[in-house]
C-alpha positions in Angstrom: 25.3 -97.7 -8.2 24.0 -94.1 -9.9 21.2 -93.5 -12.4 23.7 -94.0 -15.3 25.5 -97.0 -14.5 25.8 -100.1 -15.9 24.4 -102.0 -13.3 21.6 -99.5 -12.8 20.4 -99.1 -16.4 20.9 -103.0 -17.8 20.5 -105.2 -14.3 19.1 -103.1 -11.5 16.0 -101.2 -13.2 15.1 -103.8 -15.8 14.7 -106.0 -12.8 12.1 -104.1 -10.9 10.2 -103.2 -13.9 10.1 -107.3 -14.7 9.3 -108.1 -11.0 6.7 -104.9 -10.5 4.9 -106.4 -13.6 4.7 -110.0 -12.4 3.6 -108.9 -8.6 0.0 -108.9 -8.0 -1.0 -105.4 -8.0 -2.0 -105.3 -4.3 1.7 -105.7 -3.5 3.9 -104.0 -6.1 4.0 -101.2 -4.0 6.6 -103.7 -1.7 8.2 -104.0 -4.9 9.5 -100.4 -5.4 10.1 -100.0 -1.2 12.4 -103.0 -1.4 13.9 -101.7 -4.5 14.4 -98.6 -2.9 16.0 -99.8 0.1 18.3 -102.0 -1.7 19.5 -99.2 -4.0 19.8 -97.1 -0.8 21.5 -100.0 1.1 24.1 -99.9 -2.2 25.3 -96.5 -1.5 24.8 -96.2 2.1 25.1 -99.6 3.2 24.2 -99.5 7.7 23.4 -95.8 7.0 19.9 -97.1 6.1 19.2 -96.8 9.7 18.9 -92.4 9.8 16.5 -93.1 7.1 14.2 -96.0 9.0 14.1 -93.8 12.1 12.9 -90.3 9.9 10.4 -93.2 8.4 9.3 -94.0 11.9 9.2 -90.8 13.4 7.4 -89.1 10.8 4.8 -91.7 10.8 4.0 -91.5 14.4 4.4 -88.2 14.7 1.7 -87.4 11.7 -0.6 -89.8 13.6 0.2 -88.3 16.8 -1.1 -84.9 15.3 -4.2 -86.5 14.0 -5.3 -87.9 17.4 -4.7 -85.0 19.1 -7.1 -83.4 16.9 -9.6 -86.4 17.0 -9.7 -86.0 20.6 -10.9 -82.8 21.3 -14.3 -82.9 22.7 -16.1 -79.6 23.1 -19.8 -81.5 23.7 -21.4 -79.9 26.8 -18.7 -77.2 27.2 -19.7 -73.3 27.1 -18.1 -71.1 25.2 -15.4 -70.6 27.4 -14.5 -74.1 28.2 -14.3 -75.0 24.3 -12.1 -71.4 24.0 -9.8 -72.5 26.2 -9.5 -76.2 25.1 -8.9 -75.4 21.6 -6.2 -72.9 22.5 -4.7 -76.4 24.7 -5.1 -78.6 21.7 -3.7 -76.1 19.4 -0.7 -75.6 22.0 0.0 -79.4 22.0 -0.2 -79.8 18.3 2.3 -76.9 17.9 5.1 -78.4 20.4 4.3 -82.1 18.6 5.0 -80.4 15.0 8.5 -78.5 16.6 9.4 -82.0 18.0 8.6 -83.8 15.0 10.3 -81.6 12.6 13.1 -80.7 15.4 13.9 -85.0 15.0 14.5 -84.4 11.4 16.7 -81.2 10.8 18.6 -82.4 14.2 19.6 -85.4 12.0 20.6 -83.3 9.2 22.3 -80.7 11.0 24.3 -83.1 13.5 25.5 -85.1 10.3 26.1 -82.3 7.7 26.9 -79.0 9.7 28.0 -79.9 13.0 31.5 -80.3 12.0 31.2 -76.6 9.9 29.8 -74.6 12.7 32.2 -76.5 15.7 35.2 -75.8 13.3 34.3 -72.1 13.1 33.2 -71.7 16.5 36.9 -72.3 17.7 38.3 -70.2 15.0 36.3 -67.8 16.2 37.4 -69.0 20.2 41.3 -68.6 18.6 40.8 -65.2 17.1 40.5 -63.7 20.6 42.9 -66.0 22.3 40.9 -68.5 23.9 41.4 -72.5 23.0 39.1 -74.4 20.8 36.5 -75.7 23.0 34.9 -78.0 20.1 35.4 -80.8 18.7 35.3 -81.1 15.5 33.4 -84.5 13.9 32.6 -85.5 10.5 29.9 -87.8 9.7 29.6 -90.3 6.8 26.0 -89.0 5.5 23.6 -91.4 4.3 22.6 -90.6 0.5 19.4 -88.4 -0.3 19.5 -86.8 3.2 18.8 -83.4 2.1 16.0 -84.4 0.0 14.1 -86.9 1.9 14.4 -84.5 5.3 13.0 -82.0 3.2 10.0 -84.7 2.2 9.5 -85.2 5.7 9.1 -81.7 7.3 6.6 -81.0 4.4 4.5 -84.0 5.2 4.4 -83.4 9.0 3.9 -79.5 8.6 1.2 -80.5 5.9 -0.6 -83.0 8.4 -0.3 -79.9 11.1 -1.9 -77.8 8.8 -4.6 -80.4 7.1 -3.9 -80.0 4.4 -3.4 -83.6 3.9 -4.5 -86.2 6.3 -2.2 -88.3 8.6 -1.1 -91.5 6.8 -1.6 -94.9 8.8 0.0 -97.0 6.0 3.4 -97.2 6.7 4.8 -98.5 3.9 3.1 -95.7 1.9 5.0 -93.3 4.0 8.5 -94.8 3.6 8.0 -95.4 -0.2 7.1 -91.7 -0.4 10.9 -90.7 1.7 12.8 -93.4 0.3 11.4 -94.1 -3.5 14.6 -95.0 -5.6 14.4 -92.6 -8.5 14.2 -89.5 -6.2 16.4 -90.4 -3.7 20.0 -89.6 -5.2 19.2 -86.1 -6.4 15.4 -85.1 -5.9 13.0 -83.4 -7.2 11.7 -82.5 -3.3 8.1 -84.1 -3.7 5.0 -83.3 -1.9 2.7 -85.6 -0.2 0.4 -84.8 -2.0 2.1 -85.2 -5.6 3.1 -88.5 -5.3 2.2 -90.9 -2.3 -0.9 -92.2 -3.4 0.6 -93.0 -6.9 2.7 -95.0 -5.3 0.6 -97.6 -3.8 -1.6 -97.6 -6.8 0.3 -100.8 -8.4 -0.6 -99.7 -12.0 0.3 -102.0 -14.5 2.6 -101.4 -17.1 1.2 -99.4 -20.1 3.1 -99.2 -23.5 3.0 -95.0 -23.3 4.3 -94.9 -20.2 7.2 -97.2 -20.8 8.0 -95.6 -24.1 7.4 -92.1 -22.6 9.7 -93.2 -19.7 12.5 -94.4 -21.4 12.4 -91.6 -23.8 12.8 -89.3 -20.9 15.6 -91.3 -19.4 17.6 -91.6 -22.7 17.5 -87.7 -23.1 18.2 -87.4 -20.0 21.7 -89.8 -20.1 22.2 -88.0 -23.2 22.8 -84.5 -20.9 24.7 -86.5 -18.4 27.2 -88.4 -20.5 27.8 -86.0 -23.6 27.8 -82.7 -22.1 28.3 -83.0 -18.0 30.7 -85.7 -17.7 32.7 -84.6 -20.6 33.2 -81.1 -19.3 33.9 -82.7 -15.6 37.5 -83.3 -16.3 38.1 -79.6 -17.7 36.0 -77.8 -14.8 37.7 -80.1 -12.6 41.3 -78.9 -13.5 40.6 -75.3 -13.9 39.1 -75.8 -10.5 41.4 -77.1 -8.4 44.4 -75.3 -9.5 42.6 -72.2 -10.4 46.0 -70.1 -9.4 47.8 -71.2 -13.0 45.1 -69.9 -15.1 44.5 -66.5 -15.8 41.1 -64.4 -16.3 40.1 -66.2 -19.8 40.1 -69.6 -18.8 38.5 -68.7 -14.9 35.4 -67.2 -17.6 35.9 -70.7 -19.7 35.2 -72.6 -16.5 32.6 -70.8 -14.8 30.3 -70.6 -17.8 31.0 -74.4 -18.5 30.5 -75.6 -14.9 27.4 -73.7 -15.1 26.2 -76.0 -18.5 27.9 -78.8 -16.7 25.5 -78.2 -13.4 22.4 -77.8 -15.5 22.8 -80.6 -17.8 24.2 -82.7 -14.8 21.3 -82.3 -12.3 18.8 -81.6 -15.3 19.4 -84.9 -16.9 19.1 -86.8 -13.6 16.0 -85.3 -13.2 15.1 -86.1 -16.4 15.5 -89.5 -15.6 14.2 -89.7 -12.5 10.8 -88.6 -14.0 11.3 -90.7 -16.5 11.5 -93.4 -14.4 8.6 -92.5 -12.8 6.4 -92.6 -15.8 7.2 -96.2 -16.6 5.4 -97.2 -13.2 2.7 -94.9 -14.2 4.2 -92.3 -11.1 4.0 -88.5 -12.4 6.9 -86.7 -10.4 7.0 -82.9 -10.5 8.8 -81.1 -12.9 12.2 -79.2 -11.4 13.3 -77.3 -14.3 11.3 -75.2 -17.2 14.1 -73.7 -19.7 15.9 -71.1 -17.0 18.1 -70.0 -19.3 15.5 -68.2 -21.0 14.7 -66.0 -17.9 15.1 -62.0 -17.9 16.2 -61.8 -14.2 17.6 -63.3 -11.1 14.1 -64.3 -9.7 12.4 -65.6 -13.1 15.5 -67.7 -13.2 15.0 -69.3 -9.8 11.7 -69.9 -10.7 12.6 -72.0 -13.4 15.8 -73.8 -11.6 15.1 -76.2 -9.2 11.5 -75.1 -9.2 10.8 -78.1 -6.4 13.6 -77.0 -4.0 12.4 -73.2 -4.5 8.6 -73.6 -4.1 9.4 -75.6 -0.7 11.4 -72.6 0.2 8.3 -70.3 0.1 6.0 -72.6 1.2 7.7 -73.5 4.6 10.1 -70.9 5.0 9.2 -67.6 3.1 5.6 -67.4 4.4 5.6 -68.7 8.1 8.7 -65.7 8.6 6.7 -63.5 6.8 3.4 -63.8 9.0 4.8 -63.8 12.3 4.3 -61.1 14.3 7.4 -58.9 14.5 7.7 -59.2 10.6 3.9 -58.4 10.2 4.7 -55.0 12.5 8.1 -54.4 10.7 6.0 -54.6 7.1 3.0 -52.2 8.6 6.0 -49.9 10.0 7.8 -50.2 6.5 4.9 -49.2 4.2 4.3 -46.3 6.3 7.9 -44.4 6.1 9.1 -45.8 2.8 5.5 -46.0 0.9 3.8 -48.5 -0.7 6.6 -49.9 -3.0 9.7 -49.3 -1.0 7.6 -50.6 2.4 6.0 -53.5 0.5 10.1 -54.8 -0.4 11.3 -54.3 3.2 8.1 -56.4 4.4 9.3 -58.9 2.0 13.3 -59.2 3.2 13.5 -60.7 6.0 11.0 -63.6 4.7 13.1 -63.7 1.6 16.8 -63.4 4.0 15.4 -66.4 5.8 15.0 -67.9 2.1 18.3 -67.5 0.7 20.3 -68.7 3.7 18.3 -71.6 3.8 19.0 -72.2 0.2 22.9 -71.0 0.3 23.0 -73.4 3.3 20.9 -76.7 1.8 23.7 -76.8 -0.8 26.6 -77.6 1.4 29.0 -76.6 4.8 31.0 -73.9 3.3 31.1 -69.8 3.4 31.2 -69.9 -0.2 27.5 -71.5 -0.3 26.2 -68.6 1.7 28.0 -66.3 -0.2 25.9 -67.9 -2.8 22.5 -67.2 -1.4 22.9 -63.9 -0.1 24.6 -62.9 -3.6 20.7 -63.3 -5.0 19.1 -62.5 -2.2 21.1 -58.9 -2.8 20.4 -58.9 -6.8 16.6 -59.9 -6.4 16.2 -57.2 -3.7 18.1 -54.6 -6.0 15.8 -55.6 -8.5 12.4 -55.0 -6.6 13.8 -52.3 -5.4 14.8 -50.9 -9.0 11.7 -52.2 -10.7 9.3 -49.1 -11.4 12.7 -46.7 -12.1 13.5 -49.2 -15.1 10.0 -49.1 -16.4 9.9 -44.9 -15.8 13.6 -45.2 -17.5 12.4 -47.2 -20.5 9.1 -44.8 -21.0 11.1 -42.0 -21.2 13.8 -43.2 -23.3 11.2 -45.0 -25.8 12.8 -48.2 -25.1 10.5 -51.2 -26.3 10.7 -53.3 -23.8 9.7 -56.3 -25.5 11.8 -55.5 -28.5 14.0 -58.5 -29.2 17.1 -55.7 -28.8 16.0 -55.3 -25.1 15.3 -59.0 -24.0 18.4 -59.7 -25.6 20.0 -57.4 -23.4 18.0 -58.7 -20.3 18.9 -62.2 -21.4 22.9 -61.5 -21.8 22.6 -59.6 -18.1 21.1 -62.8 -16.5 23.6 -65.3 -17.9 26.2 -62.8 -17.1 24.6 -63.1 -13.2 24.1 -66.8 -13.1 27.7 -67.4 -14.3 28.8 -65.2 -11.8 27.1 -67.1 -9.0 28.2 -70.5 -10.2 32.1 -69.2 -9.9 31.8 -69.1 -6.2 29.3 -71.9 -6.0 31.5 -74.2 -7.1 35.1 -72.7 -5.9 36.6 -74.7 -3.3 36.0 -72.0 -0.7 35.4 -68.1 -0.4 38.3 -67.4 -0.7 39.1 -69.2 -3.8 36.5 -68.1 -5.2 37.1 -64.1 -4.8 40.7 -65.1 -5.6 39.2 -66.5 -9.3 37.0 -63.3 -9.7 39.5 -60.7 -9.1 41.8 -62.7 -12.0 39.4 -62.0 -14.3 40.2 -58.0 -13.6 43.5 -58.4 -13.0 44.4 -61.0 -15.0 42.9 -61.2 -18.2 45.0 -62.0 -21.3 43.1 -62.6 -25.0 45.9 -64.1 -26.0 44.3 -66.9 -24.0 41.9 -67.6 -26.6 44.7 -68.4 -29.7 47.7 -69.8 -27.3 46.3 -73.3 -27.5 45.6 -72.9 -23.4 41.9 -74.0 -23.9 43.6 -77.5 -25.4 45.3 -78.2 -22.2 42.5 -78.5 -19.7 41.8 -82.3 -20.3 39.0 -81.3 -23.7 40.4 -82.0 -27.2 39.2 -80.7 -30.0 36.9 -83.7 -30.3 35.5 -83.1 -27.1 34.7 -79.4 -27.7 32.9 -80.2 -30.2 30.8 -83.0 -28.9 29.7 -80.5 -26.1 28.9 -77.6 -28.8 26.9 -80.8 -30.5 25.1 -82.0 -27.1 24.6 -77.7 -26.2 23.0 -77.1 -30.1 20.3 -80.0 -29.0 19.5 -79.0 -25.4 19.3 -75.5 -26.9 17.4 -76.5 -29.8 15.0 -78.4 -27.7 14.7 -75.8 -25.2 13.6 -73.1 -27.4 10.8 -76.0 -28.8 9.3 -76.5 -24.9 9.6 -72.5 -24.9 6.8 -72.6 -27.4 4.7 -74.8 -26.0 5.5 -77.9 -28.3 5.6 -81.7 -26.8 8.5 -82.9 -29.2 7.6 -86.7 -27.0 4.0 -86.2 -28.7 5.5 -85.7 -32.1 7.7 -88.6 -32.2 5.3 -90.8 -30.5 3.0 -89.7 -33.6 5.6 -90.6 -36.3 5.2 -93.9 -38.1 6.7 -96.8 -36.5 10.3 -97.2 -38.2 10.7 -93.5 -38.6 10.0 -94.0 -34.7 12.4 -96.6 -34.1 14.9 -95.2 -35.5 15.0 -91.9 -34.0 15.7 -93.6 -30.8 18.1 -96.1 -32.4 19.8 -93.3 -33.5 19.5 -91.4 -30.6 20.8 -94.1 -28.4 23.5 -94.4 -30.7 24.5 -90.5 -30.4 24.8 -91.9 -26.3 26.9 -94.1 -27.2 29.7 -92.5 -29.5 29.5 -89.2 -27.9 28.9 -90.1 -24.3 32.5 -89.6 -22.0 33.5 -92.7 -20.2 36.2 -95.2 -20.3 39.9 -95.0 -20.6 41.0 -90.6 -20.3 37.9 -89.4 -18.1 37.5 -88.7 -14.7 34.6 -90.8 -12.7 32.0 -88.0 -12.7 29.8 -88.1 -9.6 26.2 -86.8 -9.2 26.7 -83.6 -8.4 23.3 -83.2 -6.8 23.7 -86.3 -4.7 26.8 -84.5 -2.7 24.5 -82.0 -1.5 
């Protein structure tokens, strides 16, 4: 059962909505929790035990962190004793925090990464003529472990830093970690953003329900019309990459990028829409990323919740460590303010992009993907003053349409190249495909029918183009700060419902499903 399946859309979700509304307000969170665990069981079965371990351990350790601080009694103590007791309490709380984080990350590392690291360690031993020592074990992964683990870690860290109080309500914490709309693909929510709303038990509201179904329908359009229709072509190119030349490889990289965006952002639309039905505000995860002008801006608009999580829990903690602060001070003294500042941020930024790469999967191409953006962002930061000076000297208006268009094209090339390596089966495959762009480039592939032998017909391409233009149009409107949903809701009833039925008909007619199409899994559910 996935967000686009008939079982989910026509039985599970309507059933949850009905039972939720009929239940007493104080028990509605139990309806959502039961639905979430049932959804988890339908996908991962007995692997729910890992989710339960995370839930119970996070709940207990959060309370432990809180009680440790409350038990600190400084009454009648001398200044020296107060200082010593505070230091002892801080040390104990720090050990508790790392113990809690160790449980969460330990399960993730063992289940998801142990086989990768064991395999590579054995290859390293073989390279120096030693026999393999470590068994390469592969574990079944529970759905959503990469997402709920980060939520669990953020909860513990926020309790430790006293940004939020420890929650003694086990049911609320359990629902925060397992809420079914966010379980498969996120977004990565903070406890302060969603936990309270999850247990408020708000009654269904006409506006929330209609807005929620609007958002779900828009997500289905992107997923079924664009992402799933492109799936066959992308699978064909990347699965048999040695058979194709540069033009086909470029086509694959571009269309995979659009597939990934339509798939991931479409599922996020369905997630946010489902939360909206229940009166729960789920954070946005995309903000028109393809309107960006630089790699760093792109990542501020793409998978926003992962980026902010890495900034808050990786970048800042690393940058505030004593060795990094010392390195930054020396860098500024030696290289000047600008270069020193870039150098000072590099260790923390490196940590962010290593984590970003490996969070997505266990392969060297994922690490390469992270290092690719790390290098580009560092180079962009280093050269920015010189770009400004050069533009001023050459009297180039950086706000002009021509310059902005150049920036957009440059950004698209960067993104398409990154996604080529991201989607490749291995790093070696990615290098082979990238090299073929320059060594096996033939324009004849555009006219000899090669692109029609990749699983898609002209009507398929036409449907994808129509879907792409619709997404582009909506993106332009949103970039201007205009809410299309508000305008639709302000329409008269006949026009409004005509638009709804028209959108449903478009999804039914243009959606890719049935005979001739590969079953398309949710891409980010695999991460």
